[in-house]
C-alpha positions as CSV (number, residue, x, y, z in Angstrom):
1,M,-10.7,4.1,12.6
2,H,-7.5,5.0,10.2
3,P,-8.2,8.0,8.2
4,I,-7.6,6.2,5.0
5,E,-10.0,3.6,5.9
6,H,-12.6,6.5,7.1
7,L,-12.3,7.9,3.6
8,R,-12.9,4.6,2.0
9,Y,-16.1,4.0,4.2
10,V,-17.3,7.7,3.0
11,A,-16.4,7.0,-0.4
12,R,-18.6,3.6,-0.3
13,A,-21.5,5.3,1.4
14,H,-24.8,5.7,-0.4
15,G,-28.3,6.7,0.4
16,V,-27.0,8.7,3.4
17,D,-28.2,12.3,4.5
18,P,-26.0,14.8,2.6
19,A,-25.4,16.9,5.8
20,A,-24.2,13.8,7.6
21,L,-22.0,12.5,4.7
22,V,-20.4,16.0,4.7
23,E,-19.7,15.7,8.5
24,E,-18.3,12.3,8.1
25,T,-16.0,13.6,5.2
26,A,-15.0,16.6,7.1
27,H,-13.9,14.2,10.0
28,A,-12.0,12.0,7.6
29,L,-10.0,14.8,5.7
30,G,-9.3,16.5,9.1
31,S,-7.4,13.6,10.0
32,L,-5.2,13.8,7.0
33,H,-2.8,16.3,8.7
34,F,0.0,13.6,8.3
35,D,-0.4,13.7,4.6
36,P,-1.3,17.1,3.1
37,A,-0.1,16.2,0.0
38,G,-2.9,13.6,-0.2
39,L,-5.7,16.0,0.3
40,V,-6.3,17.0,-3.0
41,V,-6.4,13.5,-4.3
42,A,-8.7,12.3,-1.5
43,C,-11.2,15.3,-2.3
44,R,-11.2,14.3,-5.9
45,R,-12.0,10.8,-5.1
46,I,-14.9,11.9,-2.7
47,V,-16.6,13.8,-5.6
48,E,-16.0,11.2,-8.1
49,R,-17.7,8.6,-6.0
50,H,-20.6,11.3,-5.0
51,P,-20.8,13.2,-8.2
52,F,-24.4,14.5,-7.4
53,T,-24.0,15.6,-3.7
54,G,-23.5,19.4,-4.0
55,A,-22.6,19.9,-0.5
56,L,-19.5,17.7,-0.8
57,W,-18.3,19.5,-3.7
58,W,-18.7,22.7,-1.8
59,L,-16.8,21.1,1.2
60,C,-13.9,19.7,-1.0
61,S,-13.8,23.0,-3.0
62,N,-13.4,25.3,-0.2
63,V,-10.8,22.8,1.5
64,T,-8.6,22.4,-1.6
65,T,-8.5,26.3,-2.2
66,S,-7.9,27.2,1.3
67,A,-4.6,28.5,2.8
68,E,-5.3,26.5,5.9
69,P,-7.2,23.5,4.8
70,F,-7.1,21.7,8.1
71,E,-8.5,24.5,10.0
72,A,-11.1,25.2,7.3
73,V,-12.6,21.7,7.3
74,W,-13.7,22.1,10.9
75,E,-15.2,25.4,10.2
76,L,-17.1,23.9,7.2
77,A,-18.3,21.1,9.0
78,E,-19.7,23.4,11.8
79,Q,-21.5,25.6,8.9
80,I,-23.4,22.2,8.0
81,R,-24.3,21.5,11.5
82,S,-25.8,24.8,12.1
83,D,-27.5,25.0,8.9
84,R,-30.9,27.1,9.6
85,T,-32.6,26.1,6.2
86,A,-34.9,23.7,8.0
87,S,-35.9,26.4,10.5
88,E,-36.4,29.0,7.8
89,L,-38.5,26.8,5.8
90,A,-40.8,26.2,8.8
91,A,-41.0,29.8,9.3
92,E,-41.8,30.6,5.9
93,L,-44.7,28.2,5.2
94,P,-48.2,29.6,5.4
95,D,-50.2,28.6,8.5
96,E,-52.3,25.5,7.8
97,S,-51.1,25.0,4.2
98,T,-51.0,22.0,2.0
99,V,-47.5,21.1,0.5
100,V,-46.4,18.7,-2.0
101,T,-43.0,16.8,-1.7
102,I,-41.5,14.0,-3.7
103,G,-39.2,11.3,-2.4
104,D,-37.3,11.4,0.6
105,P,-36.2,15.1,1.1
106,S,-34.0,15.4,4.1
107,V,-33.8,19.3,4.8
108,I,-37.5,19.4,3.9
109,G,-38.3,16.6,6.2
110,H,-36.5,18.5,9.1
111,G,-38.5,21.7,8.3
112,L,-41.9,20.1,8.0
113,A,-41.2,18.2,11.6
114,R,-41.2,21.7,13.0
115,R,-44.7,22.5,11.8
116,G,-48.0,21.0,13.5
117,D,-50.5,22.7,11.2
118,V,-49.2,21.6,7.7
119,R,-50.7,18.8,5.3
120,V,-48.1,16.9,3.5
121,L,-49.0,15.4,0.1
122,A,-46.1,12.9,-0.1
123,L,-45.4,11.7,-3.8
124,D,-44.0,8.3,-3.9
125,V,-41.8,7.1,-6.8
126,D,-40.7,3.3,-6.4
127,H,-41.2,3.4,-2.6
128,S,-38.8,6.2,-2.3
129,A,-40.9,8.3,0.2
130,T,-41.1,5.2,2.7
131,S,-38.7,6.7,5.2
132,F,-39.9,10.1,4.7
133,V,-43.3,9.5,5.6
134,R,-42.2,7.3,8.5
135,R,-40.4,10.5,9.8
136,L,-43.6,12.6,9.4
137,E,-45.6,10.1,11.4
138,R,-43.0,9.9,14.1
139,Y,-43.2,13.9,14.5
140,D,-47.1,13.8,14.2
141,V,-47.2,15.5,10.9
142,D,-50.5,15.2,8.9
143,Y,-49.6,13.5,5.7
144,E,-51.1,11.4,2.9
145,P,-49.0,9.0,0.6
146,V,-49.9,9.9,-3.1
147,D,-48.8,8.1,-6.1
148,A,-46.5,10.2,-8.3
149,G,-48.8,9.5,-11.2
150,A,-51.2,11.9,-9.4
151,A,-48.7,14.7,-9.4
152,G,-51.0,16.9,-11.4
153,A,-53.9,16.5,-9.2
154,A,-51.8,17.2,-5.9
155,T,-49.9,20.0,-7.2
156,R,-53.3,21.6,-8.3
157,V,-54.8,21.6,-4.8
158,A,-51.5,22.4,-2.8
159,D,-50.6,25.9,-1.6
160,V,-46.8,25.4,-2.3
161,V,-44.7,22.6,-4.0
162,L,-41.3,21.9,-2.0
163,V,-38.3,20.5,-4.3
164,E,-35.0,19.7,-2.6
165,A,-31.9,20.8,-4.3
166,L,-28.9,18.6,-4.5
167,A,-26.9,21.5,-6.2
168,L,-27.9,24.5,-8.3
169,D,-26.4,27.4,-10.4
170,E,-28.5,30.3,-11.8
171,S,-30.1,28.2,-14.7
172,R,-30.0,24.6,-13.5
173,V,-30.9,22.6,-10.4
174,V,-29.6,19.0,-9.8
175,V,-32.7,17.3,-8.1
176,P,-34.0,13.6,-7.3
177,S,-35.6,12.0,-10.4
178,G,-39.3,12.9,-10.6
179,S,-38.9,16.5,-9.3
180,S,-39.1,18.1,-12.8
181,T,-42.5,16.5,-13.4
182,V,-43.9,18.0,-10.1
183,A,-42.4,21.4,-10.8
184,A,-43.9,21.5,-14.3
185,A,-47.1,20.3,-13.2
186,A,-47.2,23.0,-10.4
187,S,-46.1,25.6,-12.9
188,A,-49.1,24.6,-15.2
189,W,-51.6,25.3,-12.2
190,G,-49.8,28.4,-11.0
191,T,-48.7,26.9,-7.8
192,P,-45.5,28.3,-6.3
193,V,-42.6,25.9,-6.5
194,W,-40.1,26.5,-3.5
195,L,-36.5,25.2,-4.1
196,V,-35.1,24.2,-0.6
197,A,-31.3,24.5,-0.7
198,G,-29.4,24.1,2.3
199,V,-25.7,25.1,3.0
200,G,-23.3,24.0,0.3
201,R,-25.8,23.4,-2.4
202,R,-25.0,26.9,-4.5
203,L,-22.1,25.9,-6.8
204,P,-20.1,27.6,-9.6
205,T,-21.4,26.7,-13.1
206,A,-18.4,24.4,-13.8
207,Y,-19.5,22.1,-11.1
208,I,-23.0,21.8,-12.3
209,D,-21.6,21.2,-16.0
210,A,-19.4,18.3,-14.5
211,M,-22.6,16.9,-12.8
212,E,-24.8,17.1,-16.0
213,A,-22.0,15.6,-17.9
214,R,-21.7,12.3,-15.4
215,R,-25.5,12.1,-15.7
216,A,-25.4,12.1,-19.3
217,E,-22.6,9.3,-19.1
218,I,-24.7,7.3,-16.8
219,A,-27.8,7.7,-19.1
220,A,-25.8,6.3,-21.9
221,E,-25.3,3.2,-20.3
222,V,-28.9,2.5,-18.8
223,D,-32.2,3.9,-19.4
224,D,-32.4,7.6,-19.1
225,W,-35.4,7.5,-16.7
226,S,-33.7,5.1,-14.3
227,V,-31.1,7.6,-13.4
228,D,-31.5,8.8,-9.8
229,V,-31.1,12.5,-10.4
230,E,-32.2,15.0,-13.1
231,I,-31.5,18.4,-14.3
232,L,-34.5,21.1,-13.4
233,P,-34.4,24.4,-15.2
234,T,-34.7,27.2,-12.7
235,R,-37.3,28.8,-14.7
236,L,-39.8,26.3,-13.2
237,V,-38.8,27.6,-9.7
238,T,-40.4,30.6,-8.0
239,D,-38.5,31.0,-4.9
240,V,-35.4,29.5,-3.1
241,V,-35.4,28.7,0.8
242,G,-31.9,28.7,2.3
243,P,-30.2,29.4,5.5
244,H,-31.0,33.1,5.2
245,G,-34.6,32.6,4.4
246,R,-36.8,32.8,1.3
247,M,-36.1,35.1,-1.8
248,P,-37.2,35.0,-5.4
249,M,-35.4,32.5,-7.9
250,G,-32.5,34.6,-9.5
251,P,-28.9,35.2,-9.5
252,P,-28.6,36.3,-5.9
253,A,-30.5,33.1,-4.8
254,A,-27.8,31.0,-6.6
255,R,-24.7,32.9,-5.8
256,P,-21.8,30.2,-5.4
257,E,-20.9,29.5,-1.8
258,C,-17.2,28.3,-3.2
259,P,-14.8,29.0,-5.6
260,V,-13.9,26.6,-8.6
261,A,-11.1,24.1,-7.8
262,A,-9.7,22.8,-10.9
263,E,-8.2,19.8,-9.4
264,L,-11.7,18.4,-8.5
265,L,-12.5,18.7,-12.2
266,T,-9.4,16.6,-13.5
267,R,-10.3,13.1,-13.9
268,P,-7.1,10.7,-13.6
269,A,-5.9,8.8,-16.7
270,M,-6.8,5.4,-16.8
């Protein structure tokens, strides 16, 4: 496939696992060595089409600020491939625990598949958890589909609530819609809320600002509650699980994994 066509394919892709999307993007960008001047434009278009995929911002930011971008892109792809967050989550979960999830969390799903003694209460919003519970079933993980309206009851009996981060800084997390309801219910019952944040999800505040602004633009055109993502305050999170294990929610757990590339925040004139 021609590199430009590859990039168009990546830009149009939706509902794809973020790690897989980053790998596809890395391969497409790595093939642009014949047109280095187009690299920044390509990166900006990618994050415009996938404004809430934090790992893509991480990839594009590191590539566009690197002195050797076509070497960096392959190193970054390898970091995504070797992400240990799922393994760390599996190791941190208490034995025979009951956990609550919502929707179709990718990294959390990989982590739970490594455990044979955990019971999962999978909260479902508009059938968003369908593929998730199928994956749990395939790996023989004990699960029970639960309507999202029962989030309060589910979080009350759970040992821990797991929420997957799309992106975060010290004060905010971009998460799938419905996650804030689950986190708030867990907080009310004193149930720990673990934020699962894989490689590339910890971003500079400027990027989270851009995501929040983009969400507001979308919400101005449709019903606010119909937007696929929402902003969760980190005060509702107790711990963060990442590639280096679990740590309390706080500045060290949200330290940015990339610099700010101002070019990514520039929107072309119409």
